All heavy atoms as TSV, in Angstrom:
chain	resi	resn	atom	element	x	y	z
A	1	MET	N	N	14.441	-2.944	-23.875
A	1	MET	CA	C	15.424	-1.895	-23.821
A	1	MET	C	C	15.088	-0.916	-22.709
A	1	MET	O	O	13.935	-0.503	-22.568
A	1	MET	CB	C	15.505	-1.171	-25.166
A	1	MET	CG	C	16.567	-0.145	-25.231
A	1	MET	SD	S	16.762	0.323	-26.965
A	1	MET	CE	C	17.768	1.743	-26.756
A	2	ALA	N	N	16.034	-0.570	-21.917
A	2	ALA	CA	C	15.806	0.322	-20.776
A	2	ALA	C	C	15.538	1.750	-21.255
A	2	ALA	O	O	16.064	2.191	-22.249
A	2	ALA	CB	C	17.029	0.310	-19.865
A	3	LYS	N	N	14.720	2.423	-20.473
A	3	LYS	CA	C	14.464	3.828	-20.765
A	3	LYS	C	C	15.426	4.667	-19.903
A	3	LYS	O	O	15.420	4.540	-18.690
A	3	LYS	CB	C	13.012	4.180	-20.416
A	3	LYS	CG	C	12.636	5.575	-20.797
A	3	LYS	CD	C	11.156	5.824	-20.610
A	3	LYS	CE	C	10.833	7.214	-21.093
A	3	LYS	NZ	N	9.396	7.465	-21.041
A	4	TYR	N	N	16.209	5.470	-20.543
A	4	TYR	CA	C	17.263	6.221	-19.841
A	4	TYR	C	C	16.751	7.619	-19.511
A	4	TYR	O	O	16.030	8.234	-20.282
A	4	TYR	CB	C	18.512	6.305	-20.707
A	4	TYR	CG	C	19.089	4.954	-20.970
A	4	TYR	CD1	C	18.767	4.228	-22.127
A	4	TYR	CD2	C	19.917	4.326	-20.041
A	4	TYR	CE1	C	19.271	2.968	-22.363
A	4	TYR	CE2	C	20.419	3.054	-20.273
A	4	TYR	CZ	C	20.096	2.371	-21.428
A	4	TYR	OH	O	20.597	1.130	-21.631
A	5	GLN	N	N	17.179	8.117	-18.371
A	5	GLN	CA	C	16.838	9.468	-17.931
A	5	GLN	C	C	18.086	10.137	-17.384
A	5	GLN	O	O	19.089	9.493	-17.153
A	5	GLN	CB	C	15.756	9.411	-16.860
A	5	GLN	CG	C	16.155	8.631	-15.611
A	5	GLN	CD	C	15.007	8.492	-14.639
A	5	GLN	OE1	O	13.918	8.988	-14.859
A	5	GLN	NE2	N	15.235	7.795	-13.545
A	6	SER	N	N	18.005	11.428	-17.205
A	6	SER	CA	C	19.168	12.172	-16.684
A	6	SER	C	C	19.556	11.633	-15.314
A	6	SER	O	O	18.700	11.267	-14.532
A	6	SER	CB	C	18.836	13.656	-16.568
A	6	SER	OG	O	18.621	14.205	-17.836
A	7	MET	N	N	20.852	11.585	-15.056
A	7	MET	CA	C	21.400	11.134	-13.767
A	7	MET	C	C	22.652	11.914	-13.471
A	7	MET	O	O	23.313	12.418	-14.360
A	7	MET	CB	C	21.796	9.643	-13.817
A	7	MET	CG	C	20.693	8.672	-13.931
A	7	MET	SD	S	21.435	7.028	-13.825
A	7	MET	CE	C	20.015	6.098	-13.522
A	8	THR	N	N	22.984	11.960	-12.202
A	8	THR	CA	C	24.271	12.545	-11.813
A	8	THR	C	C	25.340	11.454	-11.896
A	8	THR	O	O	25.032	10.274	-11.972
A	8	THR	CB	C	24.236	13.079	-10.364
A	8	THR	OG1	O	24.033	11.978	-9.462
A	8	THR	CG2	C	23.121	14.122	-10.172
A	9	TYR	N	N	26.582	11.873	-11.895
A	9	TYR	CA	C	27.692	10.905	-11.896
A	9	TYR	C	C	27.586	10.012	-10.665
A	9	TYR	O	O	27.855	8.824	-10.751
A	9	TYR	CB	C	29.052	11.633	-11.891
A	9	TYR	CG	C	29.472	12.157	-13.222
A	9	TYR	CD1	C	29.426	13.536	-13.499
A	9	TYR	CD2	C	29.937	11.332	-14.227
A	9	TYR	CE1	C	29.852	14.046	-14.701
A	9	TYR	CE2	C	30.354	11.831	-15.447
A	9	TYR	CZ	C	30.316	13.173	-15.676
A	9	TYR	OH	O	30.729	13.664	-16.888
A	10	THR	N	N	27.228	10.589	-9.528
A	10	THR	CA	C	27.128	9.822	-8.284
A	10	THR	C	C	26.071	8.731	-8.403
A	10	THR	O	O	26.314	7.586	-8.008
A	10	THR	CB	C	26.818	10.757	-7.113
A	10	THR	OG1	O	27.847	11.735	-7.020
A	10	THR	CG2	C	26.754	9.971	-5.793
A	11	GLN	N	N	24.893	9.056	-8.935
A	11	GLN	CA	C	23.832	8.063	-9.097
A	11	GLN	C	C	24.269	6.951	-10.030
A	11	GLN	O	O	24.024	5.764	-9.748
A	11	GLN	CB	C	22.571	8.714	-9.662
A	11	GLN	CG	C	21.874	9.657	-8.709
A	11	GLN	CD	C	20.777	10.441	-9.384
A	11	GLN	OE1	O	20.921	10.870	-10.539
A	11	GLN	NE2	N	19.666	10.626	-8.681
A	12	LEU	N	N	24.920	7.301	-11.083
A	12	LEU	CA	C	25.373	6.312	-12.055
A	12	LEU	C	C	26.459	5.423	-11.455
A	12	LEU	O	O	26.457	4.213	-11.634
A	12	LEU	CB	C	25.888	7.017	-13.315
A	12	LEU	CG	C	25.951	6.221	-14.581
A	12	LEU	CD1	C	24.667	5.471	-14.880
A	12	LEU	CD2	C	26.282	7.129	-15.721
A	13	ALA	N	N	27.374	6.024	-10.690
A	13	ALA	CA	C	28.434	5.241	-10.032
A	13	ALA	C	C	27.835	4.259	-9.014
A	13	ALA	O	O	28.270	3.123	-8.921
A	13	ALA	CB	C	29.405	6.175	-9.338
A	14	GLU	N	N	26.817	4.703	-8.272
A	14	GLU	CA	C	26.166	3.811	-7.317
A	14	GLU	C	C	25.530	2.611	-8.032
A	14	GLU	O	O	25.605	1.482	-7.557
A	14	GLU	CB	C	25.073	4.572	-6.547
A	14	GLU	CG	C	25.662	5.528	-5.526
A	14	GLU	CD	C	24.581	6.384	-4.879
A	14	GLU	OE1	O	23.371	6.299	-5.245
A	14	GLU	OE2	O	24.951	7.176	-3.987
A	15	ARG	N	N	24.912	2.845	-9.178
A	15	ARG	CA	C	24.312	1.742	-9.937
A	15	ARG	C	C	25.379	0.789	-10.439
A	15	ARG	O	O	25.125	-0.406	-10.594
A	15	ARG	CB	C	23.502	2.300	-11.125
A	15	ARG	CG	C	22.371	3.188	-10.710
A	15	ARG	CD	C	21.067	2.424	-10.719
A	15	ARG	NE	N	20.001	3.163	-10.062
A	15	ARG	CZ	C	19.229	4.089	-10.616
A	15	ARG	NH1	N	19.417	4.393	-11.871
A	15	ARG	NH2	N	18.274	4.667	-9.923
A	16	ALA	N	N	26.568	1.317	-10.702
A	16	ALA	CA	C	27.668	0.465	-11.189
A	16	ALA	C	C	28.371	-0.227	-10.030
A	16	ALA	O	O	29.195	-1.132	-10.254
A	16	ALA	CB	C	28.681	1.304	-11.971
A	17	GLY	N	N	28.119	0.214	-8.808
A	17	GLY	CA	C	28.775	-0.401	-7.651
A	17	GLY	C	C	30.189	0.064	-7.434
A	17	GLY	O	O	30.997	-0.639	-6.845
A	18	VAL	N	N	30.479	1.278	-7.909
A	18	VAL	CA	C	31.824	1.861	-7.735
A	18	VAL	C	C	31.686	3.282	-7.193
A	18	VAL	O	O	30.588	3.822	-7.140
A	18	VAL	CB	C	32.616	1.878	-9.078
A	18	VAL	CG1	C	32.820	0.461	-9.595
A	18	VAL	CG2	C	31.919	2.727	-10.121
A	19	SER	N	N	32.813	3.884	-6.862
A	19	SER	CA	C	32.797	5.268	-6.406
A	19	SER	C	C	32.715	6.210	-7.607
A	19	SER	O	O	32.994	5.808	-8.730
A	19	SER	CB	C	34.067	5.589	-5.588
A	19	SER	OG	O	35.185	5.614	-6.455
A	20	ARG	N	N	32.347	7.429	-7.322
A	20	ARG	CA	C	32.270	8.440	-8.399
A	20	ARG	C	C	33.644	8.633	-9.013
A	20	ARG	O	O	33.791	8.758	-10.220
A	20	ARG	CB	C	31.735	9.744	-7.823
A	20	ARG	CG	C	31.509	10.825	-8.864
A	20	ARG	CD	C	30.904	12.011	-8.247
A	20	ARG	NE	N	31.655	12.422	-7.093
A	20	ARG	CZ	C	31.992	13.690	-6.814
A	20	ARG	NH1	N	31.603	14.634	-7.585
A	20	ARG	NH2	N	32.711	13.963	-5.758
A	21	ARG	N	N	34.675	8.651	-8.189
A	21	ARG	CA	C	36.050	8.818	-8.665
A	21	ARG	C	C	36.431	7.671	-9.621
A	21	ARG	O	O	37.067	7.898	-10.636
A	21	ARG	CB	C	37.015	8.876	-7.475
A	21	ARG	CG	C	38.496	8.916	-7.792
A	21	ARG	CD	C	38.992	9.971	-8.725
A	21	ARG	NE	N	38.544	11.305	-8.495
A	21	ARG	CZ	C	38.536	12.255	-9.459
A	21	ARG	NH1	N	38.956	11.971	-10.670
A	21	ARG	NH2	N	38.126	13.469	-9.216
A	22	THR	N	N	36.056	6.446	-9.302
A	22	THR	CA	C	36.354	5.315	-10.185
A	22	THR	C	C	35.648	5.479	-11.520
A	22	THR	O	O	36.233	5.229	-12.563
A	22	THR	CB	C	35.935	3.986	-9.517
A	22	THR	OG1	O	36.719	3.824	-8.319
A	22	THR	CG2	C	36.171	2.804	-10.434
A	23	LEU	N	N	34.402	5.923	-11.508
A	23	LEU	CA	C	33.673	6.142	-12.756
A	23	LEU	C	C	34.388	7.200	-13.583
A	23	LEU	O	O	34.580	7.013	-14.785
A	23	LEU	CB	C	32.238	6.553	-12.461
A	23	LEU	CG	C	31.372	6.790	-13.713
A	23	LEU	CD1	C	31.255	5.526	-14.537
A	23	LEU	CD2	C	29.991	7.280	-13.301
A	24	TYR	N	N	34.799	8.284	-12.960
A	24	TYR	CA	C	35.569	9.331	-13.660
A	24	TYR	C	C	36.818	8.738	-14.284
A	24	TYR	O	O	37.197	9.011	-15.418
A	24	TYR	CB	C	35.987	10.462	-12.740
A	24	TYR	CG	C	34.931	11.466	-12.389
A	24	TYR	CD1	C	34.916	12.037	-11.130
A	24	TYR	CD2	C	33.992	11.907	-13.308
A	24	TYR	CE1	C	33.961	12.969	-10.790
A	24	TYR	CE2	C	33.037	12.840	-12.983
A	24	TYR	CZ	C	33.027	13.363	-11.713
A	24	TYR	OH	O	32.087	14.322	-11.376
A	25	ASN	N	N	37.541	7.922	-13.485
A	25	ASN	CA	C	38.781	7.317	-13.969
A	25	ASN	C	C	38.547	6.429	-15.174
A	25	ASN	O	O	39.311	6.455	-16.131
A	25	ASN	CB	C	39.475	6.531	-12.867
A	25	ASN	CG	C	40.085	7.411	-11.803
A	25	ASN	OD1	O	40.332	8.599	-12.025
A	25	ASN	ND2	N	40.319	6.853	-10.632
A	26	TRP	N	N	37.467	5.625	-15.145
A	26	TRP	CA	C	37.139	4.793	-16.292
A	26	TRP	C	C	36.894	5.641	-17.533
A	26	TRP	O	O	37.381	5.327	-18.601
A	26	TRP	CB	C	35.891	3.994	-16.018
A	26	TRP	CG	C	36.023	2.862	-15.052
A	26	TRP	CD1	C	37.162	2.372	-14.494
A	26	TRP	CD2	C	34.954	2.068	-14.541
A	26	TRP	NE1	N	36.856	1.325	-13.640
A	26	TRP	CE2	C	35.514	1.137	-13.642
A	26	TRP	CE3	C	33.575	2.083	-14.705
A	26	TRP	CZ2	C	34.750	0.198	-12.976
A	26	TRP	CZ3	C	32.815	1.157	-14.018
A	26	TRP	CH2	C	33.390	0.229	-13.171
A	27	LEU	N	N	36.140	6.694	-17.366
A	27	LEU	CA	C	35.795	7.534	-18.504
A	27	LEU	C	C	37.013	8.210	-19.136
A	27	LEU	O	O	37.142	8.296	-20.341
A	27	LEU	CB	C	34.752	8.586	-18.107
A	27	LEU	CG	C	33.387	8.001	-17.746
A	27	LEU	CD1	C	32.504	9.101	-17.167
A	27	LEU	CD2	C	32.725	7.356	-18.932
A	28	HIS	N	N	37.905	8.674	-18.285
A	28	HIS	CA	C	39.074	9.392	-18.781
A	28	HIS	C	C	40.173	8.440	-19.253
A	28	HIS	O	O	40.790	8.692	-20.275
A	28	HIS	CB	C	39.629	10.328	-17.695
A	28	HIS	CG	C	38.762	11.520	-17.477
A	28	HIS	ND1	N	38.743	12.607	-18.299
A	28	HIS	CD2	C	37.829	11.771	-16.524
A	28	HIS	CE1	C	37.867	13.492	-17.869
A	28	HIS	NE2	N	37.291	12.997	-16.798
A	29	ALA	N	N	40.394	7.349	-18.543
A	29	ALA	CA	C	41.462	6.424	-18.897
A	29	ALA	C	C	41.257	5.745	-20.228
A	29	ALA	O	O	42.204	5.465	-20.935
A	29	ALA	CB	C	41.635	5.387	-17.789
A	30	TYR	N	N	40.035	5.491	-20.552
A	30	TYR	CA	C	39.739	4.728	-21.790
A	30	TYR	C	C	39.236	5.613	-22.927
A	30	TYR	O	O	38.781	5.117	-23.926
A	30	TYR	CB	C	38.740	3.599	-21.500
A	30	TYR	CG	C	39.296	2.618	-20.479
A	30	TYR	CD1	C	38.796	2.582	-19.185
A	30	TYR	CD2	C	40.353	1.786	-20.797
A	30	TYR	CE1	C	39.313	1.711	-18.248
A	30	TYR	CE2	C	40.891	0.921	-19.874
A	30	TYR	CZ	C	40.364	0.871	-18.599
A	30	TYR	OH	O	40.883	0.014	-17.675
A	31	GLY	N	N	39.328	6.913	-22.748
A	31	GLY	CA	C	38.994	7.850	-23.831
A	31	GLY	C	C	37.500	8.044	-24.076
A	31	GLY	O	O	37.119	8.614	-25.072
A	32	HIS	N	N	36.661	7.626	-23.156
A	32	HIS	CA	C	35.217	7.779	-23.325
A	32	HIS	C	C	34.762	9.202	-23.104
A	32	HIS	O	O	33.677	9.579	-23.573
A	32	HIS	CB	C	34.463	6.830	-22.394
A	32	HIS	CG	C	34.757	5.408	-22.680
A	32	HIS	ND1	N	34.324	4.766	-23.808
A	32	HIS	CD2	C	35.422	4.461	-21.975
A	32	HIS	CE1	C	34.727	3.504	-23.821
A	32	HIS	NE2	N	35.403	3.294	-22.697
A	33	TYR	N	N	35.563	9.983	-22.393
A	33	TYR	CA	C	35.122	11.336	-22.104
A	33	TYR	C	C	34.970	12.163	-23.380
A	33	TYR	O	O	34.095	13.030	-23.475
A	33	TYR	CB	C	36.067	12.021	-21.122
A	33	TYR	CG	C	35.468	13.273	-20.555
A	33	TYR	CD1	C	34.410	13.207	-19.666
A	33	TYR	CD2	C	35.899	14.528	-20.954
A	33	TYR	CE1	C	33.819	14.355	-19.172
A	33	TYR	CE2	C	35.320	15.675	-20.458
A	33	TYR	CZ	C	34.273	15.589	-19.566
A	33	TYR	OH	O	33.674	16.717	-19.100
A	34	ASN	N	N	35.789	11.898	-24.389
A	34	ASN	CA	C	35.670	12.606	-25.662
A	34	ASN	C	C	34.317	12.332	-26.329
A	34	ASN	O	O	33.698	13.230	-26.895
A	34	ASN	CB	C	36.796	12.189	-26.618
A	34	ASN	CG	C	38.149	12.632	-26.129
A	34	ASN	OD1	O	38.254	13.624	-25.407
A	34	ASN	ND2	N	39.171	11.900	-26.511
A	35	LYS	N	N	33.842	11.105	-26.219
A	35	LYS	CA	C	32.518	10.755	-26.754
A	35	LYS	C	C	31.420	11.486	-25.963
A	35	LYS	O	O	30.469	11.970	-26.553
A	35	LYS	CB	C	32.299	9.245	-26.670
A	35	LYS	CG	C	30.957	8.792	-27.049
A	35	LYS	CD	C	30.659	8.965	-28.524
A	35	LYS	CE	C	29.317	8.329	-28.865
A	35	LYS	NZ	N	28.902	8.546	-30.211
A	36	LEU	N	N	31.590	11.617	-24.644
A	36	LEU	CA	C	30.607	12.319	-23.832
A	36	LEU	C	C	30.560	13.793	-24.222
A	36	LEU	O	O	29.471	14.384	-24.247
A	36	LEU	CB	C	30.914	12.165	-22.354
A	36	LEU	CG	C	30.715	10.765	-21.777
A	36	LEU	CD1	C	31.104	10.755	-20.305
A	36	LEU	CD2	C	29.294	10.288	-21.971
A	37	GLN	N	N	31.709	14.369	-24.508
A	37	GLN	CA	C	31.721	15.763	-24.944
A	37	GLN	C	C	30.959	15.923	-26.251
A	37	GLN	O	O	30.246	16.893	-26.433
A	37	GLN	CB	C	33.153	16.271	-25.086
A	37	GLN	CG	C	33.825	16.505	-23.743
A	37	GLN	CD	C	35.259	16.959	-23.916
A	37	GLN	OE1	O	35.968	16.504	-24.809
A	37	GLN	NE2	N	35.694	17.838	-23.028
A	38	ALA	N	N	31.079	14.945	-27.132
A	38	ALA	CA	C	30.328	14.996	-28.390
A	38	ALA	C	C	28.824	14.864	-28.160
A	38	ALA	O	O	28.027	15.363	-28.959
A	38	ALA	CB	C	30.800	13.861	-29.304
A	39	LEU	N	N	28.457	14.251	-27.042
A	39	LEU	CA	C	27.036	14.117	-26.672
A	39	LEU	C	C	26.520	15.341	-25.895
A	39	LEU	O	O	25.380	15.358	-25.475
A	39	LEU	CB	C	26.804	12.859	-25.844
A	39	LEU	CG	C	27.016	11.547	-26.592
A	39	LEU	CD1	C	26.975	10.370	-25.630
A	39	LEU	CD2	C	25.962	11.388	-27.673
A	40	GLY	N	N	27.405	16.342	-25.675
A	40	GLY	CA	C	26.979	17.568	-25.041
A	40	GLY	C	C	27.293	17.704	-23.567
A	40	GLY	O	O	26.818	18.594	-22.891
A	41	VAL	N	N	28.105	16.799	-23.022
A	41	VAL	CA	C	28.442	16.834	-21.608
A	41	VAL	C	C	29.651	17.756	-21.430
A	41	VAL	O	O	30.680	17.591	-22.081
A	41	VAL	CB	C	28.796	15.418	-21.073
A	41	VAL	CG1	C	29.241	15.495	-19.634
A	41	VAL	CG2	C	27.603	14.504	-21.228
A	42	THR	N	N	29.499	18.735	-20.549
A	42	THR	CA	C	30.614	19.648	-20.268
A	42	THR	C	C	31.477	19.078	-19.140
A	42	THR	O	O	31.044	18.147	-18.433
A	42	THR	CB	C	30.109	21.057	-19.876
A	42	THR	OG1	O	29.353	20.919	-18.667
A	42	THR	CG2	C	29.252	21.640	-20.962
A	43	SER	N	N	32.650	19.597	-18.951
A	43	SER	CA	C	33.554	19.091	-17.941
A	43	SER	C	C	33.032	19.269	-16.511
A	43	SER	O	O	33.443	18.561	-15.606
A	43	SER	CB	C	34.939	19.711	-18.085
A	43	SER	OG	O	34.853	21.106	-17.916
A	44	HIS	N	N	32.137	20.230	-16.301
A	44	HIS	CA	C	31.643	20.479	-14.947
A	44	HIS	C	C	30.133	20.185	-14.832
A	44	HIS	O	O	29.447	20.736	-14.001
A	44	HIS	CB	C	31.883	21.927	-14.552
A	44	HIS	CG	C	33.343	22.245	-14.461
A	44	HIS	ND1	N	34.173	21.692	-13.542
A	44	HIS	CD2	C	34.134	23.033	-15.257
A	44	HIS	CE1	C	35.398	22.136	-13.735
A	44	HIS	NE2	N	35.411	22.944	-14.766
A	45	ALA	N	N	29.640	19.270	-15.673
A	45	ALA	CA	C	28.241	18.946	-15.678
A	45	ALA	C	C	27.819	18.295	-14.355
A	45	ALA	O	O	28.520	17.420	-13.834
A	45	ALA	CB	C	27.907	17.997	-16.816
A	46	LYS	N	N	26.719	18.716	-13.810
A	46	LYS	CA	C	26.189	18.127	-12.583
A	46	LYS	C	C	25.362	16.893	-12.928
A	46	LYS	O	O	25.418	15.886	-12.246
A	46	LYS	CB	C	25.330	19.129	-11.829
A	46	LYS	CG	C	26.042	20.368	-11.402
A	46	LYS	CD	C	26.810	20.134	-10.162
A	46	LYS	CE	C	27.369	21.450	-9.659
A	46	LYS	NZ	N	28.671	21.340	-9.097
A	47	ALA	N	N	24.570	16.997	-13.981
A	47	ALA	CA	C	23.694	15.891	-14.412
A	47	ALA	C	C	24.062	15.521	-15.838
A	47	ALA	O	O	24.363	16.359	-16.654
A	47	ALA	CB	C	22.240	16.274	-14.297
A	48	LEU	N	N	23.980	14.230	-16.106
A	48	LEU	CA	C	24.261	13.724	-17.455
A	48	LEU	C	C	22.955	13.610	-18.213
A	48	LEU	O	O	21.964	13.098	-17.677
A	48	LEU	CB	C	24.918	12.340	-17.356
A	48	LEU	CG	C	26.260	12.307	-16.633
A	48	LEU	CD1	C	26.611	10.873	-16.314
A	48	LEU	CD2	C	27.312	12.934	-17.537
A	49	PRO	N	N	22.927	14.038	-19.471
A	49	PRO	CA	C	21.706	13.890	-20.283
A	49	PRO	C	C	21.439	12.415	-20.588
A	49	PRO	O	O	22.356	11.577	-20.513
A	49	PRO	CB	C	22.015	14.686	-21.539
A	49	PRO	CG	C	23.475	14.744	-21.639
A	49	PRO	CD	C	24.000	14.681	-20.229
A	50	PRO	N	N	20.213	12.091	-20.944
A	50	PRO	CA	C	19.856	10.686	-21.218
A	50	PRO	C	C	20.786	9.993	-22.243
A	50	PRO	O	O	21.104	8.814	-22.053
A	50	PRO	CB	C	18.412	10.757	-21.720
A	50	PRO	CG	C	17.869	11.981	-21.084
A	50	PRO	CD	C	19.030	12.957	-21.009
A	51	ALA	N	N	21.182	10.685	-23.279
A	51	ALA	CA	C	22.056	10.079	-24.277
A	51	ALA	C	C	23.404	9.677	-23.677
A	51	ALA	O	O	23.969	8.631	-23.998
A	51	ALA	CB	C	22.271	11.046	-25.456
A	52	ALA	N	N	23.921	10.489	-22.781
A	52	ALA	CA	C	25.200	10.165	-22.117
A	52	ALA	C	C	25.034	9.013	-21.132
A	52	ALA	O	O	25.896	8.143	-21.056
A	52	ALA	CB	C	25.743	11.392	-21.408
A	53	VAL	N	N	23.929	8.993	-20.423
A	53	VAL	CA	C	23.648	7.902	-19.495
A	53	VAL	C	C	23.561	6.582	-20.275
A	53	VAL	O	O	24.146	5.567	-19.881
A	53	VAL	CB	C	22.345	8.137	-18.693
A	53	VAL	CG1	C	21.952	6.925	-17.881
A	53	VAL	CG2	C	22.504	9.362	-17.789
A	54	ARG	N	N	22.879	6.614	-21.391
A	54	ARG	CA	C	22.750	5.414	-22.227
A	54	ARG	C	C	24.122	4.949	-22.700
A	54	ARG	O	O	24.432	3.758	-22.617
A	54	ARG	CB	C	21.851	5.710	-23.419
A	54	ARG	CG	C	21.707	4.527	-24.325
A	54	ARG	CD	C	20.834	4.822	-25.487
A	54	ARG	NE	N	20.754	3.649	-26.337
A	54	ARG	CZ	C	20.240	3.615	-27.522
A	54	ARG	NH1	N	19.691	4.705	-28.040
A	54	ARG	NH2	N	20.208	2.536	-28.220
A	55	TYR	N	N	24.936	5.864	-23.178
A	55	TYR	CA	C	26.294	5.522	-23.667
A	55	TYR	C	C	27.110	4.861	-22.560
A	55	TYR	O	O	27.728	3.806	-22.766
A	55	TYR	CB	C	26.996	6.740	-24.198
A	55	TYR	CG	C	28.430	6.469	-24.566
A	55	TYR	CD1	C	28.721	5.789	-25.737
A	55	TYR	CD2	C	29.473	6.885	-23.755
A	55	TYR	CE1	C	30.044	5.505	-26.068
A	55	TYR	CE2	C	30.773	6.626	-24.093
A	55	TYR	CZ	C	31.077	5.928	-25.236
A	55	TYR	OH	O	32.387	5.658	-25.556
A	56	ILE	N	N	27.106	5.452	-21.377
A	56	ILE	CA	C	27.903	4.915	-20.265
A	56	ILE	C	C	27.376	3.539	-19.825
A	56	ILE	O	O	28.147	2.619	-19.617
A	56	ILE	CB	C	27.917	5.893	-19.064
A	56	ILE	CG1	C	28.682	7.172	-19.443
A	56	ILE	CG2	C	28.547	5.246	-17.834
A	56	ILE	CD1	C	28.541	8.298	-18.440
A	57	CYS	N	N	26.069	3.404	-19.733
A	57	CYS	CA	C	25.472	2.159	-19.332
A	57	CYS	C	C	25.779	1.041	-20.323
A	57	CYS	O	O	26.096	-0.106	-19.932
A	57	CYS	CB	C	23.967	2.297	-19.151
A	57	CYS	SG	S	23.510	3.260	-17.699
A	58	GLU	N	N	25.673	1.331	-21.589
A	58	GLU	CA	C	25.970	0.326	-22.624
A	58	GLU	C	C	27.445	-0.003	-22.667
A	58	GLU	O	O	27.825	-1.141	-22.885
A	58	GLU	CB	C	25.455	0.769	-23.966
A	58	GLU	CG	C	23.963	0.769	-24.047
A	58	GLU	CD	C	23.415	1.319	-25.358
A	58	GLU	OE1	O	24.199	1.826	-26.194
A	58	GLU	OE2	O	22.166	1.244	-25.543
A	59	THR	N	N	28.304	0.980	-22.470
A	59	THR	CA	C	29.745	0.769	-22.524
A	59	THR	C	C	30.236	-0.064	-21.352
A	59	THR	O	O	31.072	-0.971	-21.534
A	59	THR	CB	C	30.493	2.103	-22.554
A	59	THR	OG1	O	30.057	2.853	-23.691
A	59	THR	CG2	C	31.998	1.917	-22.622
A	60	PHE	N	N	29.740	0.206	-20.163
A	60	PHE	CA	C	30.218	-0.462	-18.946
A	60	PHE	C	C	29.238	-1.478	-18.398
A	60	PHE	O	O	29.403	-1.956	-17.266
A	60	PHE	CB	C	30.575	0.559	-17.878
A	60	PHE	CG	C	31.714	1.462	-18.285
A	60	PHE	CD1	C	31.477	2.794	-18.577
A	60	PHE	CD2	C	33.009	0.986	-18.389
A	60	PHE	CE1	C	32.511	3.632	-18.970
A	60	PHE	CE2	C	34.038	1.825	-18.764
A	60	PHE	CZ	C	33.809	3.132	-19.062
A	61	CYS	N	N	28.219	-1.861	-19.182
A	61	CYS	CA	C	27.221	-2.876	-18.768
A	61	CYS	C	C	26.608	-2.557	-17.408
A	61	CYS	O	O	26.621	-3.385	-16.505
A	61	CYS	CB	C	27.853	-4.268	-18.776
A	61	CYS	SG	S	28.465	-4.750	-20.380
A	62	ILE	N	N	26.074	-1.364	-17.286
A	62	ILE	CA	C	25.435	-0.926	-16.042
A	62	ILE	C	C	23.928	-1.012	-16.227
A	62	ILE	O	O	23.374	-0.494	-17.188
A	62	ILE	CB	C	25.816	0.528	-15.688
A	62	ILE	CG1	C	27.339	0.633	-15.499
A	62	ILE	CG2	C	25.084	0.980	-14.440
A	62	ILE	CD1	C	27.832	2.073	-15.397
A	63	GLU	N	N	23.236	-1.673	-15.301
A	63	GLU	CA	C	21.791	-1.756	-15.307
A	63	GLU	C	C	21.209	-0.529	-14.611
A	63	GLU	O	O	21.657	-0.188	-13.501
A	63	GLU	CB	C	21.316	-3.016	-14.590
A	63	GLU	CG	C	21.698	-4.300	-15.285
A	63	GLU	CD	C	20.958	-4.533	-16.579
A	63	GLU	OE1	O	19.777	-4.149	-16.669
A	63	GLU	OE2	O	21.565	-5.099	-17.498
A	64	VAL	N	N	20.242	0.116	-15.220
A	64	VAL	CA	C	19.657	1.303	-14.593
A	64	VAL	C	C	18.246	1.045	-14.045
A	64	VAL	O	O	17.683	1.909	-13.412
A	64	VAL	CB	C	19.609	2.506	-15.579
A	64	VAL	CG1	C	21.002	2.969	-15.880
A	64	VAL	CG2	C	18.852	2.186	-16.811
A	65	GLU	N	N	17.697	-0.133	-14.286
A	65	GLU	CA	C	16.350	-0.409	-13.770
A	65	GLU	C	C	16.415	-1.178	-12.503
A	65	GLU	O	O	17.245	-1.883	-12.186
A	65	GLU	CB	C	15.552	-1.180	-14.808
A	65	GLU	CG	C	15.251	-0.345	-16.015
A	65	GLU	CD	C	14.338	-1.054	-16.965
A	65	GLU	OE1	O	13.216	-1.442	-16.533
A	65	GLU	OE2	O	14.729	-1.241	-18.123
């Protein structure tokens, strides 16, 4: 199991091979942003906490290692 650490949206998007805007669109279009808010992510967060990074990686099959 991968060890997750804080990341920015840009870093996470790069790992997914998409643009930051595409990552935002995925999160909002499929209702995942509500789950991120429950994990403590604010709408203007610069960095995502490890729990949010884990959720996004598991949801969209993104490798972080």
